[in-house]
N, CA, C, O and CB atoms as a CASP TS submission, in Angstrom:
PFRMAT TS
TARGET T0000
AUTHOR 0000-0000-0000
METHOD Language model
MODEL 1
PARENT N/A
ATOM      1  N   UNK     1       2.776 -55.350  30.534  1.00  0.00           N
ATOM      2  CA  UNK     1       3.851 -56.064  31.090  1.00  0.00           C
ATOM      3  C   UNK     1       4.846 -55.092  31.653  1.00  0.00           C
ATOM      4  O   UNK     1       5.147 -54.076  31.026  1.00  0.00           O
ATOM      5  CB  UNK     1       4.474 -56.965  30.078  1.00  0.00           C
ATOM      6  N   UNK     2       5.377 -55.387  32.854  1.00  0.00           N
ATOM      7  CA  UNK     2       6.266 -54.467  33.473  1.00  0.00           C
ATOM      8  C   UNK     2       7.772 -54.629  32.903  1.00  0.00           C
ATOM      9  O   UNK     2       8.204 -55.712  32.509  1.00  0.00           O
ATOM     10  CB  UNK     2       6.205 -54.695  35.024  1.00  0.00           C
ATOM     11  N   UNK     3       8.459 -53.527  32.904  1.00  0.00           N
ATOM     12  CA  UNK     3       9.810 -53.515  32.392  1.00  0.00           C
ATOM     13  C   UNK     3      10.814 -53.657  33.560  1.00  0.00           C
ATOM     14  O   UNK     3      11.463 -52.686  33.947  1.00  0.00           O
ATOM     15  CB  UNK     3      10.068 -52.212  31.588  1.00  0.00           C
ATOM     16  N   UNK     4      10.924 -54.828  34.091  1.00  0.00           N
ATOM     17  CA  UNK     4      11.738 -55.120  35.240  1.00  0.00           C
ATOM     18  C   UNK     4      12.991 -55.742  34.661  1.00  0.00           C
ATOM     19  O   UNK     4      12.889 -56.694  33.888  1.00  0.00           O
ATOM     20  CB  UNK     4      11.007 -56.063  36.288  1.00  0.00           C
ATOM     21  N   UNK     5      14.199 -55.232  35.010  1.00  0.00           N
ATOM     22  CA  UNK     5      15.427 -55.812  34.628  1.00  0.00           C
ATOM     23  C   UNK     5      15.783 -57.103  35.345  1.00  0.00           C
ATOM     24  O   UNK     5      15.732 -57.185  36.572  1.00  0.00           O
ATOM     25  CB  UNK     5      16.461 -54.852  34.828  1.00  0.00           C
ATOM     26  N   UNK     6      16.149 -58.123  34.547  1.00  0.00           N
ATOM     27  CA  UNK     6      16.528 -59.365  35.044  1.00  0.00           C
ATOM     28  C   UNK     6      17.870 -59.752  34.655  1.00  0.00           C
ATOM     29  O   UNK     6      18.160 -59.751  33.458  1.00  0.00           O
ATOM     30  CB  UNK     6      15.623 -60.336  34.650  1.00  0.00           C
ATOM     31  N   UNK     7      18.750 -60.094  35.564  1.00  0.00           N
ATOM     32  CA  UNK     7      20.119 -60.374  35.360  1.00  0.00           C
ATOM     33  C   UNK     7      20.180 -61.911  35.303  1.00  0.00           C
ATOM     34  O   UNK     7      19.737 -62.638  36.193  1.00  0.00           O
ATOM     35  CB  UNK     7      21.036 -59.740  36.491  1.00  0.00           C
ATOM     36  N   UNK     8      20.791 -62.351  34.134  1.00  0.00           N
ATOM     37  CA  UNK     8      20.945 -63.882  33.955  1.00  0.00           C
ATOM     38  C   UNK     8      22.412 -64.185  33.665  1.00  0.00           C
ATOM     39  O   UNK     8      23.095 -63.338  33.091  1.00  0.00           O
ATOM     40  CB  UNK     8      20.012 -64.461  32.730  1.00  0.00           C
ATOM     41  N   UNK     9      22.905 -65.317  34.025  1.00  0.00           N
ATOM     42  CA  UNK     9      24.133 -65.879  33.593  1.00  0.00           C
ATOM     43  C   UNK     9      23.905 -66.434  32.118  1.00  0.00           C
ATOM     44  O   UNK     9      22.782 -66.602  31.642  1.00  0.00           O
ATOM     45  CB  UNK     9      24.610 -67.010  34.618  1.00  0.00           C
ATOM     46  N   UNK    10      25.049 -66.691  31.473  1.00  0.00           N
ATOM     47  CA  UNK    10      24.964 -67.310  30.151  1.00  0.00           C
ATOM     48  C   UNK    10      24.251 -68.618  30.242  1.00  0.00           C
ATOM     49  O   UNK    10      23.467 -68.934  29.347  1.00  0.00           O
ATOM     50  CB  UNK    10      26.341 -67.508  29.542  1.00  0.00           C
ATOM     51  N   UNK    11      24.478 -69.429  31.301  1.00  0.00           N
ATOM     52  CA  UNK    11      23.964 -70.664  31.490  1.00  0.00           C
ATOM     53  C   UNK    11      22.445 -70.520  31.674  1.00  0.00           C
ATOM     54  O   UNK    11      21.655 -71.266  31.095  1.00  0.00           O
ATOM     55  CB  UNK    11      24.641 -71.331  32.635  1.00  0.00           C
ATOM     56  N   UNK    12      22.069 -69.540  32.495  1.00  0.00           N
ATOM     57  CA  UNK    12      20.588 -69.434  32.795  1.00  0.00           C
ATOM     58  C   UNK    12      19.834 -69.012  31.605  1.00  0.00           C
ATOM     59  O   UNK    12      18.704 -69.432  31.354  1.00  0.00           O
ATOM     60  CB  UNK    12      20.301 -68.442  33.925  1.00  0.00           C
ATOM     61  N   UNK    13      20.531 -68.108  30.819  1.00  0.00           N
ATOM     62  CA  UNK    13      19.882 -67.725  29.525  1.00  0.00           C
ATOM     63  C   UNK    13      19.709 -68.844  28.626  1.00  0.00           C
ATOM     64  O   UNK    13      18.637 -68.976  28.035  1.00  0.00           O
ATOM     65  CB  UNK    13      20.651 -66.691  28.813  1.00  0.00           C
ATOM     66  N   UNK    14      20.685 -69.685  28.458  1.00  0.00           N
ATOM     67  CA  UNK    14      20.705 -70.824  27.594  1.00  0.00           C
ATOM     68  C   UNK    14      19.567 -71.822  28.080  1.00  0.00           C
ATOM     69  O   UNK    14      18.855 -72.399  27.258  1.00  0.00           O
ATOM     70  CB  UNK    14      22.157 -71.499  27.607  1.00  0.00           C
ATOM     71  N   UNK    15      19.431 -71.994  29.394  1.00  0.00           N
ATOM     72  CA  UNK    15      18.425 -72.867  29.900  1.00  0.00           C
ATOM     73  C   UNK    15      17.037 -72.377  29.546  1.00  0.00           C
ATOM     74  O   UNK    15      16.174 -73.159  29.145  1.00  0.00           O
ATOM     75  CB  UNK    15      18.568 -73.010  31.372  1.00  0.00           C
ATOM     76  N   UNK    16      16.819 -71.035  29.701  1.00  0.00           N
ATOM     77  CA  UNK    16      15.472 -70.452  29.361  1.00  0.00           C
ATOM     78  C   UNK    16      15.250 -70.560  27.855  1.00  0.00           C
ATOM     79  O   UNK    16      14.136 -70.874  27.436  1.00  0.00           O
ATOM     80  CB  UNK    16      15.359 -68.925  29.822  1.00  0.00           C
ATOM     81  N   UNK    17      16.214 -70.324  27.065  1.00  0.00           N
ATOM     82  CA  UNK    17      16.059 -70.433  25.574  1.00  0.00           C
ATOM     83  C   UNK    17      15.677 -71.884  25.259  1.00  0.00           C
ATOM     84  O   UNK    17      14.783 -72.105  24.442  1.00  0.00           O
ATOM     85  CB  UNK    17      17.416 -70.014  24.790  1.00  0.00           C
ATOM     86  N   UNK    18      16.313 -72.864  25.869  1.00  0.00           N
ATOM     87  CA  UNK    18      15.960 -74.263  25.538  1.00  0.00           C
ATOM     88  C   UNK    18      14.521 -74.581  25.966  1.00  0.00           C
ATOM     89  O   UNK    18      13.772 -75.258  25.261  1.00  0.00           O
ATOM     90  CB  UNK    18      16.949 -75.253  26.226  1.00  0.00           C
ATOM     91  N   UNK    19      14.167 -74.062  27.149  1.00  0.00           N
ATOM     92  CA  UNK    19      12.821 -74.323  27.646  1.00  0.00           C
ATOM     93  C   UNK    19      11.763 -73.646  26.720  1.00  0.00           C
ATOM     94  O   UNK    19      10.708 -74.228  26.466  1.00  0.00           O
ATOM     95  CB  UNK    19      12.683 -73.803  29.121  1.00  0.00           C
ATOM     96  N   UNK    20      12.046 -72.442  26.229  1.00  0.00           N
ATOM     97  CA  UNK    20      11.207 -71.729  25.313  1.00  0.00           C
ATOM     98  C   UNK    20      11.014 -72.577  24.058  1.00  0.00           C
ATOM     99  O   UNK    20       9.878 -72.801  23.641  1.00  0.00           O
ATOM    100  CB  UNK    20      11.809 -70.355  24.976  1.00  0.00           C
ATOM    101  N   UNK    21      12.103 -73.054  23.447  1.00  0.00           N
ATOM    102  CA  UNK    21      12.038 -73.851  22.313  1.00  0.00           C
ATOM    103  C   UNK    21      11.183 -75.199  22.433  1.00  0.00           C
ATOM    104  O   UNK    21      10.443 -75.616  21.542  1.00  0.00           O
ATOM    105  CB  UNK    21      13.411 -74.145  21.951  1.00  0.00           C
ATOM    106  N   UNK    22      11.393 -75.804  23.647  1.00  0.00           N
ATOM    107  CA  UNK    22      10.619 -77.004  24.012  1.00  0.00           C
ATOM    108  C   UNK    22       9.167 -76.666  24.036  1.00  0.00           C
ATOM    109  O   UNK    22       8.379 -77.456  23.517  1.00  0.00           O
ATOM    110  CB  UNK    22      11.055 -77.572  25.374  1.00  0.00           C
ATOM    111  N   UNK    23       8.715 -75.509  24.619  1.00  0.00           N
ATOM    112  CA  UNK    23       7.360 -75.163  24.800  1.00  0.00           C
ATOM    113  C   UNK    23       6.805 -74.768  23.382  1.00  0.00           C
ATOM    114  O   UNK    23       5.658 -75.100  23.082  1.00  0.00           O
ATOM    115  CB  UNK    23       7.218 -74.003  25.869  1.00  0.00           C
ATOM    116  N   UNK    24       7.540 -74.117  22.568  1.00  0.00           N
ATOM    117  CA  UNK    24       7.046 -73.664  21.203  1.00  0.00           C
ATOM    118  C   UNK    24       7.016 -74.893  20.338  1.00  0.00           C
ATOM    119  O   UNK    24       6.163 -74.866  19.451  1.00  0.00           O
ATOM    120  CB  UNK    24       7.987 -72.518  20.533  1.00  0.00           C
ATOM    121  N   UNK    25       7.730 -75.907  20.409  1.00  0.00           N
ATOM    122  CA  UNK    25       7.792 -76.993  19.450  1.00  0.00           C
ATOM    123  C   UNK    25       6.940 -78.186  20.053  1.00  0.00           C
ATOM    124  O   UNK    25       5.784 -78.387  19.681  1.00  0.00           O
ATOM    125  CB  UNK    25       9.337 -77.418  19.163  1.00  0.00           C
ATOM    126  N   UNK    26       7.533 -78.912  20.942  1.00  0.00           N
ATOM    127  CA  UNK    26       6.874 -80.194  21.519  1.00  0.00           C
ATOM    128  C   UNK    26       5.614 -79.824  22.208  1.00  0.00           C
ATOM    129  O   UNK    26       4.553 -80.312  21.819  1.00  0.00           O
ATOM    130  CB  UNK    26       7.820 -80.964  22.557  1.00  0.00           C
ATOM    131  N   UNK    27       5.656 -78.992  23.208  1.00  0.00           N
ATOM    132  CA  UNK    27       4.526 -78.857  24.102  1.00  0.00           C
ATOM    133  C   UNK    27       3.357 -78.203  23.312  1.00  0.00           C
ATOM    134  O   UNK    27       2.210 -78.539  23.606  1.00  0.00           O
ATOM    135  CB  UNK    27       4.920 -78.005  25.376  1.00  0.00           C
ATOM    136  N   UNK    28       3.566 -77.315  22.356  1.00  0.00           N
ATOM    137  CA  UNK    28       2.423 -76.748  21.647  1.00  0.00           C
ATOM    138  C   UNK    28       1.732 -77.797  20.857  1.00  0.00           C
ATOM    139  O   UNK    28       0.502 -77.805  20.793  1.00  0.00           O
ATOM    140  CB  UNK    28       2.841 -75.617  20.743  1.00  0.00           C
ATOM    141  N   UNK    29       2.503 -78.732  20.219  1.00  0.00           N
ATOM    142  CA  UNK    29       1.917 -79.799  19.424  1.00  0.00           C
ATOM    143  C   UNK    29       1.023 -80.675  20.324  1.00  0.00           C
ATOM    144  O   UNK    29      -0.072 -81.071  19.923  1.00  0.00           O
ATOM    145  CB  UNK    29       3.033 -80.653  18.744  1.00  0.00           C
ATOM    146  N   UNK    30       1.527 -80.984  21.601  1.00  0.00           N
ATOM    147  CA  UNK    30       0.707 -81.848  22.517  1.00  0.00           C
ATOM    148  C   UNK    30      -0.586 -81.068  22.778  1.00  0.00           C
ATOM    149  O   UNK    30      -1.666 -81.619  22.563  1.00  0.00           O
ATOM    150  CB  UNK    30       1.490 -82.195  23.920  1.00  0.00           C
ATOM    151  N   UNK    31      -0.529 -79.922  23.192  1.00  0.00           N
ATOM    152  CA  UNK    31      -1.673 -79.108  23.529  1.00  0.00           C
ATOM    153  C   UNK    31      -2.719 -79.013  22.380  1.00  0.00           C
ATOM    154  O   UNK    31      -3.925 -79.179  22.560  1.00  0.00           O
ATOM    155  CB  UNK    31      -1.193 -77.727  23.909  1.00  0.00           C
ATOM    156  N   UNK    32      -2.125 -78.721  21.147  1.00  0.00           N
ATOM    157  CA  UNK    32      -2.973 -78.694  19.982  1.00  0.00           C
ATOM    158  C   UNK    32      -3.701 -80.012  19.695  1.00  0.00           C
ATOM    159  O   UNK    32      -4.860 -80.014  19.280  1.00  0.00           O
ATOM    160  CB  UNK    32      -2.161 -78.320  18.812  1.00  0.00           C
ATOM    161  N   UNK    33      -3.007 -81.126  19.923  1.00  0.00           N
ATOM    162  CA  UNK    33      -3.653 -82.435  19.737  1.00  0.00           C
ATOM    163  C   UNK    33      -4.716 -82.726  20.787  1.00  0.00           C
ATOM    164  O   UNK    33      -5.726 -83.353  20.468  1.00  0.00           O
ATOM    165  CB  UNK    33      -2.613 -83.532  19.764  1.00  0.00           C
ATOM    166  N   UNK    34      -4.522 -82.292  22.024  1.00  0.00           N
ATOM    167  CA  UNK    34      -5.544 -82.448  23.110  1.00  0.00           C
ATOM    168  C   UNK    34      -6.737 -81.617  22.796  1.00  0.00           C
ATOM    169  O   UNK    34      -7.857 -82.072  23.025  1.00  0.00           O
ATOM    170  CB  UNK    34      -4.983 -82.044  24.499  1.00  0.00           C
ATOM    171  N   UNK    35      -6.569 -80.377  22.266  1.00  0.00           N
ATOM    172  CA  UNK    35      -7.687 -79.562  21.881  1.00  0.00           C
ATOM    173  C   UNK    35      -8.470 -80.197  20.740  1.00  0.00           C
ATOM    174  O   UNK    35      -9.700 -80.222  20.715  1.00  0.00           O
ATOM    175  CB  UNK    35      -7.215 -78.188  21.494  1.00  0.00           C
ATOM    176  N   UNK    36      -7.672 -80.716  19.783  1.00  0.00           N
ATOM    177  CA  UNK    36      -8.341 -81.398  18.618  1.00  0.00           C
ATOM    178  C   UNK    36      -9.229 -82.554  19.055  1.00  0.00           C
ATOM    179  O   UNK    36     -10.333 -82.740  18.543  1.00  0.00           O
ATOM    180  CB  UNK    36      -7.282 -81.932  17.623  1.00  0.00           C
ATOM    181  N   UNK    37      -8.722 -83.331  20.016  1.00  0.00           N
ATOM    182  CA  UNK    37      -9.380 -84.497  20.541  1.00  0.00           C
ATOM    183  C   UNK    37     -10.682 -84.003  21.301  1.00  0.00           C
ATOM    184  O   UNK    37     -11.757 -84.585  21.154  1.00  0.00           O
ATOM    185  CB  UNK    37      -8.382 -85.318  21.504  1.00  0.00           C
ATOM    186  N   UNK    38     -10.532 -82.941  22.087  1.00  0.00           N
ATOM    187  CA  UNK    38     -11.660 -82.477  22.841  1.00  0.00           C
ATOM    188  C   UNK    38     -12.793 -81.935  21.857  1.00  0.00           C
ATOM    189  O   UNK    38     -13.978 -82.171  22.092  1.00  0.00           O
ATOM    190  CB  UNK    38     -11.183 -81.362  23.851  1.00  0.00           C
ATOM    191  N   UNK    39     -12.416 -81.256  20.833  1.00  0.00           N
ATOM    192  CA  UNK    39     -13.322 -80.793  19.873  1.00  0.00           C
ATOM    193  C   UNK    39     -14.053 -81.999  19.213  1.00  0.00           C
ATOM    194  O   UNK    39     -15.272 -81.973  19.041  1.00  0.00           O
ATOM    195  CB  UNK    39     -12.588 -79.938  18.850  1.00  0.00           C
ATOM    196  N   UNK    40     -13.296 -83.035  18.857  1.00  0.00           N
ATOM    197  CA  UNK    40     -13.968 -84.170  18.264  1.00  0.00           C
ATOM    198  C   UNK    40     -14.967 -84.856  19.161  1.00  0.00           C
ATOM    199  O   UNK    40     -15.905 -85.500  18.692  1.00  0.00           O
ATOM    200  CB  UNK    40     -12.979 -85.140  17.833  1.00  0.00           C
ATOM    201  N   UNK    41     -14.745 -84.703  20.553  1.00  0.00           N
ATOM    202  CA  UNK    41     -15.712 -85.357  21.468  1.00  0.00           C
ATOM    203  C   UNK    41     -16.835 -84.266  21.851  1.00  0.00           C
ATOM    204  O   UNK    41     -17.788 -84.583  22.562  1.00  0.00           O
ATOM    205  CB  UNK    41     -14.928 -85.937  22.823  1.00  0.00           C
ATOM    206  N   UNK    42     -16.678 -83.027  21.366  1.00  0.00           N
ATOM    207  CA  UNK    42     -17.571 -82.040  21.642  1.00  0.00           C
ATOM    208  C   UNK    42     -17.430 -81.373  22.968  1.00  0.00           C
ATOM    209  O   UNK    42     -18.334 -80.682  23.439  1.00  0.00           O
ATOM    210  CB  UNK    42     -18.810 -82.553  21.510  1.00  0.00           C
ATOM    211  N   UNK    43     -16.234 -81.592  23.598  1.00  0.00           N
ATOM    212  CA  UNK    43     -15.979 -81.032  24.924  1.00  0.00           C
ATOM    213  C   UNK    43     -14.841 -79.984  24.853  1.00  0.00           C
ATOM    214  O   UNK    43     -13.657 -80.313  24.929  1.00  0.00           O
ATOM    215  CB  UNK    43     -15.618 -82.170  25.932  1.00  0.00           C
ATOM    216  N   UNK    44     -15.262 -78.703  24.704  1.00  0.00           N
ATOM    217  CA  UNK    44     -14.288 -77.686  24.696  1.00  0.00           C
ATOM    218  C   UNK    44     -14.660 -76.606  25.775  1.00  0.00           C
ATOM    219  O   UNK    44     -14.444 -75.410  25.578  1.00  0.00           O
ATOM    220  CB  UNK    44     -14.178 -77.081  23.274  1.00  0.00           C
ATOM    221  N   UNK    45     -15.227 -77.088  26.917  1.00  0.00           N
ATOM    222  CA  UNK    45     -15.642 -76.184  28.027  1.00  0.00           C
ATOM    223  C   UNK    45     -14.511 -75.447  28.702  1.00  0.00           C
ATOM    224  O   UNK    45     -14.692 -74.323  29.172  1.00  0.00           O
ATOM    225  CB  UNK    45     -16.367 -76.964  29.065  1.00  0.00           C
ATOM    226  N   UNK    46     -13.360 -76.059  28.754  1.00  0.00           N
ATOM    227  CA  UNK    46     -12.229 -75.441  29.479  1.00  0.00           C
ATOM    228  C   UNK    46     -11.264 -74.836  28.487  1.00  0.00           C
ATOM    229  O   UNK    46     -10.246 -74.268  28.883  1.00  0.00           O
ATOM    230  CB  UNK    46     -11.496 -76.480  30.376  1.00  0.00           C
TER
END
């Protein structure tokens, strides 16, 4: 991963932190459930 400096406003940082929290909590659970269903149907090709 490259070490490129990124300048953010406080609002921009807060928005990114909220998005990260959403992805780690809600979206992760949705993806895990879809994988579980695919495994139950025997379809894990992707």
